[in-house]
C-alpha positions in Angstrom: 114.9 92.4 88.5 115.3 89.1 86.8 117.4 87.4 84.1 115.7 86.3 80.9 116.4 83.2 78.9 119.1 84.9 76.7 121.0 86.2 79.7 119.8 89.9 79.7 118.8 91.5 83.0 115.3 92.9 83.1 114.2 95.7 85.5 110.4 95.9 85.8 108.6 99.0 87.2 104.9 99.1 87.6 102.6 101.8 89.0 99.0 102.8 89.3 95.8 101.2 90.6 94.9 97.8 89.1 91.5 97.9 90.7 90.7 101.1 88.7 92.4 99.8 85.5 94.7 102.8 85.7 98.1 101.2 85.7 101.2 100.9 83.6 104.4 98.9 83.4 107.9 99.6 82.1 110.6 97.0 81.5 114.2 98.1 80.9 116.7 95.6 79.4 120.3 95.6 80.6 123.1 93.3 79.4 125.0 93.4 82.7 124.0 92.5 86.3 125.8 95.5 87.7 124.0 98.0 85.5 120.6 96.5 86.4 121.4 96.7 90.1 122.4 100.3 89.6 119.0 101.0 88.0 117.3 99.4 90.9 119.3 101.5 93.4 118.4 104.7 91.6 114.7 103.8 91.5 114.8 103.1 95.2 116.5 106.5 95.9 113.8 108.3 93.8 111.0 106.5 95.7 112.5 107.2 99.1 112.8 110.9 98.2 109.1 110.8 97.3 108.2 109.3 100.7 107.7 105.7 99.8 109.2 103.0 102.1 109.9 99.3 101.6 107.6 96.9 103.5 109.1 93.5 104.0 106.7 90.7 103.2 106.9 86.9 103.4 106.6 84.9 100.2 105.1 81.5 100.1 106.4 78.9 97.7 103.7 76.8 96.2 104.8 73.1 96.2 104.3 72.3 92.5 105.9 69.1 91.4 107.0 69.2 87.8 109.1 66.0 87.7 106.2 63.6 86.8 
């Protein structure tokens, strides 16, 4: 979930196998943060019912310097 340049909230879902070129992506636009969060909660509930679980992972920020 992220906010675009015009202030809408975008919920992105992707599924499939990128290595097999069998994948798809869906983006849903919401005008409110609360509605977008509700979408994410519903998606998580559906995935949990199907047996998926969240795996925490650490992100590494690349130190790009754009102020030059």
